[in-house]
C-alpha positions as CSV (number, residue, x, y, z in Angstrom):
1,X,57.9,5.9,15.4
2,X,60.8,8.3,16.0
3,X,60.1,12.0,16.2
4,X,60.2,13.8,12.9
5,X,59.8,10.6,10.8
6,X,57.2,11.0,8.1
7,X,54.3,8.6,7.9
8,X,54.2,6.9,4.5
9,X,50.6,6.3,3.4
10,X,49.7,3.5,1.2
11,X,47.8,4.1,-2.1
12,X,44.6,3.1,-0.4
13,X,45.2,5.3,2.6
14,X,45.9,8.3,0.4
15,X,42.8,7.6,-1.6
16,X,40.7,7.3,1.5
17,X,42.1,10.5,2.9
18,X,41.1,12.4,-0.3
19,X,37.6,11.0,-0.1
20,X,37.2,12.2,3.4
21,X,38.2,15.7,2.4
22,X,35.9,15.7,-0.6
23,X,33.0,14.3,1.5
24,X,33.3,17.3,3.8
25,X,33.2,19.7,0.9
26,X,30.4,18.0,-0.9
27,X,28.3,17.9,2.3
28,X,28.7,21.7,2.8
29,X,28.4,23.0,-0.7
30,X,26.4,22.2,-3.9
31,X,28.2,19.9,-6.3
32,X,28.3,22.6,-9.1
33,X,29.9,25.1,-6.8
34,X,32.9,22.9,-6.0
35,X,36.0,22.8,-8.3
36,X,38.7,20.2,-8.4
37,X,41.2,22.9,-7.5
38,X,39.3,23.6,-4.3
39,X,39.3,19.9,-3.3
40,X,43.1,19.7,-4.1
41,X,43.8,22.8,-2.0
42,X,41.7,21.5,0.9
43,X,43.5,18.1,0.7
44,X,46.9,19.8,0.4
45,X,47.8,17.9,-2.8
46,X,48.4,18.6,-6.5
47,X,45.6,18.4,-9.0
48,X,47.4,15.5,-10.6
49,X,47.0,13.3,-7.6
50,X,43.3,13.7,-7.6
51,X,43.1,12.9,-11.4
52,X,45.4,9.9,-10.8
53,X,43.0,8.4,-8.2
54,X,39.6,9.5,-9.5
55,X,40.0,10.8,-13.1
56,X,37.6,13.7,-12.6
57,X,35.3,15.4,-10.1
58,X,32.5,13.0,-10.9
59,X,34.7,10.0,-10.1
60,X,35.6,11.6,-6.8
61,X,31.9,12.3,-6.1
62,X,31.0,8.6,-6.8
63,X,33.7,7.6,-4.4
64,X,32.1,9.8,-1.8
65,X,28.7,8.3,-2.5
66,X,30.2,4.8,-2.1
67,X,31.6,5.8,1.3
68,X,28.2,7.3,2.2
69,X,26.4,4.1,1.2
70,X,28.5,2.2,3.8
71,X,27.6,4.7,6.4
72,X,23.9,4.6,5.4
73,X,23.8,0.8,5.7
74,X,25.2,1.2,9.2
75,X,22.1,3.3,10.1
76,X,19.9,0.2,9.7
77,X,21.7,-1.7,12.4
78,X,19.8,-1.8,15.7
79,X,21.3,-0.1,18.7
80,X,21.3,-1.4,22.3
81,X,18.4,0.8,23.3
82,X,16.2,-0.4,20.4
83,X,14.3,-2.7,22.6
84,X,10.9,-2.5,20.9
85,X,9.6,-2.2,17.3
86,X,8.7,1.4,18.0
87,X,12.2,2.3,19.2
88,X,13.7,0.4,16.3
89,X,11.6,2.3,13.7
90,X,12.0,5.7,15.5
91,X,15.7,5.1,15.8
92,X,16.1,4.4,12.1
93,X,14.1,7.4,11.1
94,X,16.0,9.6,13.5
95,X,19.4,8.4,12.3
96,X,18.4,9.0,8.7
97,X,17.1,12.5,9.5
98,X,20.2,13.5,11.4
99,X,22.6,11.9,8.9
100,X,21.0,13.8,6.0
101,X,21.1,17.1,7.9
102,X,24.9,16.6,8.4
103,X,25.4,15.7,4.7
104,X,22.8,18.0,3.2
105,X,24.2,18.9,-0.2
106,X,25.6,15.4,-0.9
107,X,22.2,13.8,0.0
108,X,20.3,16.3,-2.1
109,X,22.6,15.7,-5.1
110,X,22.2,11.9,-4.8
111,X,18.5,12.0,-4.4
112,X,18.0,14.4,-7.3
113,X,20.2,12.5,-9.7
114,X,16.9,11.5,-11.3
115,X,18.3,8.7,-13.5
116,X,20.8,11.1,-15.1
117,X,23.7,9.2,-13.6
118,X,23.2,5.4,-13.5
119,X,26.0,4.8,-11.1
120,X,24.8,7.3,-8.6
121,X,21.2,6.0,-9.0
122,X,22.4,2.5,-8.2
123,X,24.1,3.6,-5.0
124,X,20.9,5.4,-4.0
125,X,18.8,2.3,-4.8
126,X,21.0,0.1,-2.7
127,X,20.3,2.4,0.2
128,X,16.6,2.2,-0.5
129,X,16.6,-1.6,-0.7
130,X,18.4,-1.7,2.7
131,X,15.6,0.4,4.1
132,X,12.9,-1.8,2.6
133,X,14.7,-4.9,4.1
134,X,14.7,-3.2,7.5
135,X,11.0,-2.6,7.3
136,X,10.2,-6.2,6.3
137,X,12.4,-7.4,9.2
138,X,10.6,-5.1,11.5
139,X,7.3,-6.6,10.4
140,X,8.7,-10.1,11.2
141,X,8.0,-11.3,7.7
142,X,9.4,-14.7,6.8
143,X,7.8,-14.9,3.3
144,X,7.9,-12.8,0.2
145,X,5.5,-9.8,0.8
146,X,2.4,-9.6,-1.4
147,X,2.4,-6.8,-3.9
148,X,0.4,-4.3,-1.8
149,X,2.8,-4.6,1.1
150,X,5.9,-4.6,-1.1
151,X,4.7,-1.4,-2.7
152,X,3.8,0.1,0.7
153,X,7.2,-0.6,2.1
154,X,8.8,1.1,-0.8
155,X,6.4,3.9,-0.3
156,X,7.6,4.4,3.2
157,X,11.2,4.8,2.0
158,X,10.1,7.2,-0.8
159,X,8.1,9.2,1.7
160,X,11.1,9.5,4.0
161,X,13.2,10.8,1.0
162,X,10.6,13.3,-0.1
163,X,10.0,14.6,3.4
164,X,13.6,15.1,4.1
165,X,14.3,16.7,0.7
166,X,11.6,19.3,1.5
167,X,12.9,19.8,5.0
168,X,16.5,20.3,3.9
169,X,15.6,22.7,1.1
170,X,13.6,24.8,3.6
171,X,16.6,25.2,5.9
172,X,15.4,22.5,8.3
173,X,12.5,24.7,9.4
174,X,10.8,22.0,11.5
175,X,12.2,20.7,14.8
176,X,13.9,17.3,14.5
177,X,11.5,15.7,17.1
178,X,8.5,17.0,15.2
179,X,9.9,15.7,11.9
180,X,10.6,12.3,13.4
181,X,7.0,12.1,14.7
182,X,5.6,13.2,11.4
183,X,7.5,10.6,9.4
184,X,6.8,7.8,12.0
185,X,3.1,8.5,11.9
186,X,3.1,8.6,8.1
187,X,5.1,5.3,7.9
188,X,2.6,3.5,10.2
189,X,-0.4,4.9,8.3
190,X,1.1,3.6,5.1
191,X,1.6,0.1,6.6
192,X,-1.9,0.2,8.2
193,X,-3.5,0.9,4.8
194,X,-2.4,-2.5,3.4
195,X,-2.7,-4.8,6.5
196,X,-6.0,-6.2,5.4
197,X,-4.2,-7.7,2.4
198,X,-1.4,-9.1,4.6
199,X,-3.1,-10.2,7.9
200,X,0.2,-11.5,9.4
201,X,1.4,-7.9,9.9
202,X,-1.7,-6.8,11.8
203,X,-0.3,-7.4,15.2
204,X,2.9,-5.5,14.5
205,X,1.0,-2.6,12.9
206,X,-1.3,-2.4,15.9
207,X,1.7,-2.2,18.2
208,X,3.3,0.6,16.1
209,X,0.0,2.5,15.9
210,X,-0.2,2.8,19.7
211,X,2.4,5.5,19.6
212,X,1.8,6.9,16.1
């Protein structure tokens, strides 16, 4: 490209760039404290361009949540150093905790939607389902879980959500290592509480309990 030549972005690239700017603002400030004019100013564009791509602030927020969902799904992928069930579970919990700390206000807004916004709720639910699928894979299940285990696995994800909500709203007043250990121990305890109804997970739960 020759010096001084302007880069022409495609419609999709412009939209993605606006989502990135908005994602940063929504992560740092509560939703109600952000105005479309502030997003436009941060992005260096006219209001009309935001309305053209997203219609309104809610539309832009949903686009940010869709981007976040993709990032959250990436958190469930094992890393090279996840060489045991313990490290896989701890790695997942740690990545969730750190991700939520980096996107505190967006995460709180999404988790507190409380069925007031069906589209936001569905994106949140997709993330929860991915977490539940991770847990079932960790347990090496090849069949549909019985109701007690299905409920327990959902309980693990709900516990993680509630723990991090409390932590974030109290200015992250617990060290990350301590929080990770607390959530890990609670997750293993929840699974252990239903292993008698699902004997094929006993070995995995016993392995996880050694470091709980």
